[in-house]
N, C-alpha and C positions, 0 to 999 in steps of 0.2 A: 202254388202257395208254400208248400213243404219246402222247395227249394229257396224261396225268400226268407223263410223263417233260418234256414242253414247258413245264408249269407251273412243276416243280422246277427246271428249268434257268433258268427266267426269275426265279424268287425268288431263285435263288444269284447269278445275275449283278447283279439289284439290290442284293442285299446286299453283294458285293464293290465295285460301284460306289460306294455308300453309305458302306463303310469306306474305301474310297480318297478319297472328298470329305472325309470327316471327318479322316483324314490330313494330306491337301493344307492344310485349313483350319487346324488346328493349327500346321502348318510355316509357312504364310503369315504368320499372326499373329506367330509367333517372329521370323520374318525382319523383320517391319515393326518390332516392337518393340526389335531389336536395331539397327536402321539399315540392314539390309541390303536396301535398297529395289529393287535391281535383281533379285535374287532372288524378293522378294515380290511385285513387278509380274508377274512369269511366272505364280506361282500365282493372284494374284487374278484376272488375266486369264482364266485358264482356269476358275476358278470363277464369275466372273461371266457369261462367255460360257455356260455351262452352268445357270446358276440363275437368272440376271437379276434378281439381289438389290440392292436399294439400299446395303446396307451394304458389300457387294463393289465396287460401282461406286465407292463414296465412297474406299474403301481403294486400290482400283486407281488410280484417279484422282490421289490424293494421292501415291502411290509414283512416278506418272511426273513428277508435279510435282518431287519430291525429286530426280530423276535428271535433271531438266531435258529430258525428252522431250516437248517443248512440242507439236510437231506431232502426235504420236501421241494425246496428251491432248486436243488439239483436235478432232481427228477423232472421238474418243469422245464427248466431249460435245455436239457438234454433232449427232452420230446421234441420242443419246438426247433431245435438244431436238426433233429433227424428229419422233420417235416421241410424244414427249408434251411439247408446249410450255407446257403448263399448270402442269408440275411446277417450282415455283420453287426446289428444290434445285439443279436442274440450271442455272437462271440464276445461282446463286450460284457454281456451279461455273465458269462461263464467267468471270465476273467475277474469280474467284481466278486463271484462266489468264493474263487480261490482266494482273493485279497482279505475278504471278511474272515475266512477260515485260517488266515495267518501263512498261506501257503504263496509267499510273494514271488518265488521263481515262477511258480505254474501261471501266477497272474501275468507277470511280465511277459512271459511266453506267448499267452494268448492275447494279450493285447498288441504285441509286435505281428502276431500273425493277422489279426486284423488290420493293422496299419499296412502291413505288405501286401494287402489284397484289396486297397482302395481302388475304386474305380475312377477314371478320368471324366468324373461327373460333378461338377460344383455345387450342386444341389446335395447330393449323398456325402461329399466331403463334409460340406458343412454341418450335415445331420450328424455324423459320427464326431465331429469335433465337439459339437454341443453337447452330445451325450457325455464325453468325458469331463467336460466343463461343469455340466451338471453334478457329478459327484465329486467335485473339486479335483480332479486329476488334470489340473492346469498345464503341467508339462507336456502331457500326453495330447491334451488338445492343441497345444503349439505345435508339436510334432506332425499331428494330423493336417494342420493348416500348411506347415511348411513343406509335407510330404505331397499335398495336394497341388501346391504350386510347381513342384518338378512335373508331377503328371500333365498338368494343364500347360505347362512350358510359359508360366507368365508369372511375374510377382505382383501384379496388380490385384487378384482376388484375395479377399480375406483382410485387407489392410483394417478396417474398423475392428474387426474381431480380434485380431493380435493387438492392436493398440489399446484395446481394453484389456485384456489378459496382463499385457506389460504393465500397465498403470496400476492394475489391482496387485499385482505382485511387487510393485517398485522395482522391477528389473530396469534399472536406469539405462543402462548399455543397450539393450536392444529396444527399448523405447525410443531412445535417440535415433538408433539405426533406423528404425521401422518408419518415424517421421521423415528423416532425410531421405530414405527411399521414395517416400511418398509424394514429398513436397513439390518436386519439377512437374509431376503430372496433375497434382491437384494443390495449386498454390493458395487456393481459399482456405486450406487446413492451417495456414499460418497463424492466425490469432487463436486457434485451439492448441495448437503446439505451445506457443508461449504461455498461455494459460495452464495448461498441463504441466509444463517444466516448472513454472513457478509453485506449483501446488506440490509437486513431487520431490522437488529438489530440496535437500535439507541441509547442506552446507557448500562452501565455496568450490570444493574438488567436485562437486556434481557438474557445476558450470564450467569447470576446467574440462571435464570429460566432453562437455558439450562442445566448447570450443576446439579442441584437438580434432574431434570428429569432423567439425566443420570446415576447419583449415584443410583437413585432408580432401575432403570433397571438392573445396574450392579449387585446389591444386590440379585436381584431375579434370574439374569441369567449371573452368573460370567463368564461363559464358551463363550459367545457370545463377541470375540474379537474385533467386529466393534465397540462396545460402547465405549471400552477403546481407540481406536484410535482417535474418536470423543472427548472423554473428554480431551485427550493429546492436541488436536488442540484447544480446548476452553481453555485450561489453557496457551497455547502459545498466544493466541489471547488477553488474560487479563493480558500477561505478567507476570504470575504467574510461574515462569521457575523452582522453587524447585520443586513445586507441579506437574509439567510436567515431571521433571526428575524422580520423585519417581515413576510415572506411567510407564515411559518408561522402568526403569529397572526391575519393576515388569512384564511387557509384555515382555521383552527381557529373563527372566528367565522361564516364562510361556511356550513360544512358542519355546525356545530355538533357537534364532534368532542368526544370525553369527554376528551381531553388527551393520549390515548396517543401520536401522532404527536409532538406537541410535547415530550412528556417524553423520548422515544428522541432527538431532536434536541438537547435539552438535556444529554443525557448526552455527545453526540459533541462539543459545544461544550466541556464539561469536559474530555474526554479530549485535546482539543487546545489546552488551557490557554487557553481564550478565556472566562477566569472571568468577565467583567463582563458578558457575553452571557449565559452559562449563568444568572447570578444574575438577570436580568431574565425568563428563560423560566421558572425556578421561581416567581419572585414572580408572574408571570402564573397560573401552574397554580394559585397558593394561592387566586387571587380567584374560582375556580370553587366555593370552599367546602369546607367539612369533610367533607360527604357524598360528594364526590367519590373515586373510587377511587385518584385521583394524588395527593391532598391530602398524606398523611402521607408518601409516598416523594419528594414534592417539597420538603416542610419540612425531611425529613432532609438532603436533597442540597443545598438552600439553605445550612444551615449548615455542611455540609462543604465547599461551594465558598468560603463567606465565608473559611473556615480556610485553604484552599489559597491564596486571594488574598492573605491577610493574612501568611503565612510567607514568601512569595518576594518581598515588598517591605518598604519601610519601615511601620513600624506604630507606633501611639501606644496608650499603656496603655489608654486609653479603650475602644478599638476591641476589645482583647484583653479586656477586663472583660466588655464586651457579648456577644462571641462566648461566652466561657465561660457567661455566664449562659443563653444560647441552648441550649448542650449541658446544662446543669444542669435547665432546664425539661424537656428531651426525658426525663431521668432521672426528675424528678419526675412527669411524667405518666403513663410507661410501667414505672418501676421499674427497679432494676437486674437484669437478665436476660441471658441468652444473647443475646438479639436486641438489646439496647441497649449492648453490650460497646463498640462501635465509637465511641459518643458518650463513654463513661467514659474510654477510652484517649485521646481527643483531649482531652476535659477536663482529664486528668492531665497531659497534654502541655503544656497551655497554663498550668497552675498552676506546673508546675517550671520549664520553661525561659523563660517570658515573664512571668509574675508573681512569680517566686521565692517561691512557696509549697510549698517542697520537702516539708516535713513531711505537709502535707496531700495533695500527690500520692502520696506514700508510702503514706500510711495508706489512700488509695482503691485503689491497685493491691494492695496486701496482702489487702484485703476482697475485691477483684474475683476473684482466684484461688480464692477460697472459694466462689463461686457456683454453685450446682449446675447440671449439665448444659451448662456450657461446653466447647465442642468442644476436642479436644487441640491442635489449631492455634493456637486462639485463646488457650488455656492457655499454650502454649509462647511466642508474642508477648508476652502479659501479661509473663510471667518475665522475658524479655529487657528490656522496659521497666523493670521493677522493679530488675534488677541495675544498669540504667543510673543508676538513682535513688539505688541505694546509692552509686555512686560520687559522685554530686553531694553526697550527705550524708556524705561522708567514710566509708563504712563498705566499704573495698575488700574485706575478708574476705568478708563477705555477699554482695557483688556476684560474687566468684570462685565460692563455693557455689552461686550461683543460676545462673550461667552453667554450671557443671558439670552441674546437675541436668538443664537442657535438653539440652546435649551428650549424656548419656548416655540421655535418654528419646528422643532423635530421633537416634541414631547413624547417622552415614552419610547423613543427610538434610540439605537446604539449611539448615534453621532450627538444626539440630544443629552444622552447620559455622558459621554465621553466631555462635553462642553460643562456638566455640572461637576465633573470630575477635576478638571482643569481651573474651575473656579475655585473650588476647596482647597486644590493645590497651591493656589496663588495664595489664598489665606493663610496657609500654612507657611510659605515663604515669608509672609509679613508678620508671623509670630501670632496671628489671632487663632490659638489653636482650639479654643472652645467652639468658634463658629466653624472652622474647618472640620472638626470631628464630627459637629451635628450634620453637615453635610456629607460627609464621607458615611456616616450611618445610615442615611437615606438611601445611598446608591448601594449598599451591601446586598440589595435585593435585586439588583438590575439583572435583566435577562442576559446581558453580556458577562459571561464567566470572567472575562480578563477584568473589565471596569468594576465588577463585583469583588473580585480578588484585590485590584490596586485599591479600591475604597476601604475594604477591610485592613489592608496592610497599614493605610494611612490612620485609619481609626485606633489600631493597636499600638502603633508607633506612638502617638499622642498620650493614650492612657496609660500605657506601660512606662512612660518616660517623664510622667508628672506627678510622681509620689510625693516629692519633697518640695519645699518652697524654692531650693535653688535650681532645680530641674530645669523651670522655665528657660533660666539663663542658658544652660547646657543644650535644652533643645532647639533654642533660638540659633546658637552658634550651629548646630546640625543643619537647621533649615537655610542658613546662609550658605553654607558648604552645598547643599542641594540645588541652591538658586546659582552658585558659580558653575556647577556642573552643566545646570540647565542652558546657562550663557556659553557653554564649550570652554569654558576656563578650567581645564582639569588640573593643571598644576596648583593654582591658588585653592579649589576645591581640596585637594589633597592637604595642603598646608593648613586649611580651616580644620579639616577632620582632626589633623596630629595635634592642633592646638586645644582641642576639646579635653584631652587627657591631662595634658599639662595644667590647664585651668581647673578642671574637675576631675581629680585622679579616681574617685569612687563614682562616676557617672554611670547610668545602666544603659548607655548607647554602644557598647561594645560590639554587639552584633550589627546593629544598624549601621555602624561606621565600616565594619568589615565589608557588607553587602555593597555599599554605596562605592567604596574603594575598588570592590571586585569588578564593577560595572564600569568603572573609571579605565582601570587596567585592560579589561577587554576590548573595549572602546579603541584605546590607543595601541592595541596589538601587542602588548606587554604580557606575553602569555604566562611565563613562567611566575610573574608577580601576581596574576589573577588566579593560577592554581594555587600557590601558597596561601593566598587570602582566603580563597574559596574552602580549602580542607580545613583551615583553622576554624573557620566558621561552623562547618558542618560537623566538625570533631568536637569541638570544644562548647559548642551552643546547641546541642541536639534538639532543645526545647524551644528553640527562637521560632519566630514567625518566617524567618529567611532560611531555616534549616533545609526546607525541601527545594526552595529557589535556588539555593547554593549547589546541592546536588545535581540538580537538573542542569545547571549551567556548568559545573564541573565536568559532567557527563559528555555534554555537549562540545566541550573543548578536545576531549580525548578522543571523542567521534570524528569531529570535522577538522579541527586544527592540526592534531596530532597523529590522526589516523591510527590510534592505538584501540583496536576493536575490543579486545580482552578488558581493558581498564573501564572502558566505556560501559561494556556490558556490566561489569561488577558494580559499577556506581549506580546505573539503571536499575539493576536488581536491589541494589541498598535502598533505593528510593521507593521502589514498589513495595518490599518488605516493611519498611520503617515508617512509611507516610502513606497508608492506603487510602487517606482522604484527601489526599492532594490534588490540585487541579492538574498536576503535572502526570499524575500516576497512569492515566490511560495512553497519553502520547509516550511516556517512559516505556511502558509495556510494548507498544507498538514498535518503538526504536529498538529494543532489546531484541524483539522476535526479527526483526529485519536483519541484526547484526549476527544474529544465530544462523541467519540463513533462511527463515521463514519469509518468503517475499509477499508483502501485504499491498494489495490494491493496484497489481501492475496491469 
C-alpha cells in the first residue's frame, strides 16, 4: 500500500511539474514576443537549467543580449562551449556576443571559424545558415550555403534558400545567376523566375543585366532551350518585339514546333499594337502549310492585323482594296456563317468608310443579321453597325429604329446603352440638342465607364455651348463637322471646324474644336499636328472637359508613336496630379509605373 502511495505521489508531482513547465514556457514566449526581455530571461533561464534544451538556450541567450547583460551571456555561452565545443551553434552565439559588444573583429573571426568547420552534412549546413539568417546576417547565411555546396561537391542544394535571400536583398546579379544555374535542372521554375524578375527589377538596366547573362549562357549552352524561352520573355518585357520574333522563329525551327508557341507570341504582338511584327509572325506560320493546325487561325489573324495597321495610319485606296479582297476570300472559301461574321463585319466597314461603297455595305449587313445561328451579341453588334450605315446613307429614322431595337433587346446591358448613346449622338448631329442632352443625361449613370463618360461629355458639350441665342448655330456647325468626321471625310470636317471661328469669332467651342481636330490628326497619322493641337488644348484650356482626354492622348502618342518614355512619363504624371478624378487616372498610373520599370500583370 505504501508503495502505491509513493507511486501516485511521484506521478502527481511529475504532472504538476510538467504543468508548471508548460505555464512557464507559454508565459516566457509571451514576454519575448512582447519585448519584455527581462521577464523572459528569468523564465527561460529557469526552463533551460531544468531541461538543457537548445531552443531555450537560444531564447535565453537572445534575451540577455537584448537587455545587454553581456557578462551573464558570456558566462552562459562559455559554459556550453566547454561542455560541447563541437556544437557550431554555440560558436555563432559567441560571435553574436562579440558583435553586440561592438567587437566586430572578434565577431568576424568567430563566424569564420564556424564556417570553416562546417561538416559535409546538408542538414547541419542548412541549420547553421538558418541561424545566421535569423539574426539578419544574410551575407553569412549566403557564405554558409556556398561553403556547403563546396563541401557537398554539388551546386544543387540550397537553391530555394539562396533565391529567397537574394530576392530579399534585391541582389539582382546573384538572383539572375542563381536562377540561370537552376533552370536547366528545374525548368518548372521558369514562371516563378519571370514573376520574381518582374517584381524585383526596377529599371531597364536590370533587364539588360538579365539579357547579357542569358546571351552568355546561350553561347556556352545553345542546346539548353530554357534560356531561349527566358530571353524571349525578356525581349517581350522590354517591348523589343523584333528581337523576340527572331528568337521565336529560331526556336521554332530548332525544336520543330507545331507553331503554337509562335502563334501565342504573335497575338501578344498584336495586343501590344506591334502590328508589323505580328504580320511577320503570322506570315511565317502560313509557310508551314495548309495542313498545319495554325494555318487557318494565322491566315485570319494576318488579315485582321493588316486591317488594324491600316486604319491607324495613312492608307492608300489600293491597300484598302487588297485588304477587302482578303476578307472576301475568307467569305468565299468558308461561306457566310456565324464563324465568319468577323470577316463580314470588317469587309463591310472597309466598303462603307474607306471605299465609299455604302449601298454594298448596307446590303451585306442586312443579309448578315439573317444568317441562322448568329449569337445574340454578334447580332446586336451587327445592328449597331447597320444603324451607323443608315446614318451614312441618310436614313436617320431607320437608324433610330435599329438603335431602339438593340436598346430594348439588351436593356441595362452595355450594348443596349451603347445603342442609346448612338441614338443620342444622332439627335446631336441633327441639331436636336435638347433631346440629345436628355438622352445623354440618362446614360451618365451607365455601368460602363466609357459610355458614361461619353454621355457626360455630350451633355456638357451641349449645355456649355448654348448660353446665347446664336450659340445653337455655331453648335450645329460643330455637329455637322462631327458628322463629316463620322463619315470619314476628314478634310471636309477640318474645313467645317475652321469655318466656325470665321462665322462666330467669339464662340465657346474652342476646346471642343481642338479635341475633334486632334482626333482627326491622330487617325490620319499626322502626329506633329496632333501633338500641337493637344498641347494647345491641355495648356490653354485646363478646365475644359477635354483637358484630361488631351493629356492622356498626348502621353499615348509619346509612348507608342514616338517612343519618348520620359515625355510620356511626365505627361502621365501631370494627368495623375492635376486630374485625380479622371476616368483615365488609373490607366495613366499603370502606364507610368510600367514606363518607370515597375512591370504590372505579367
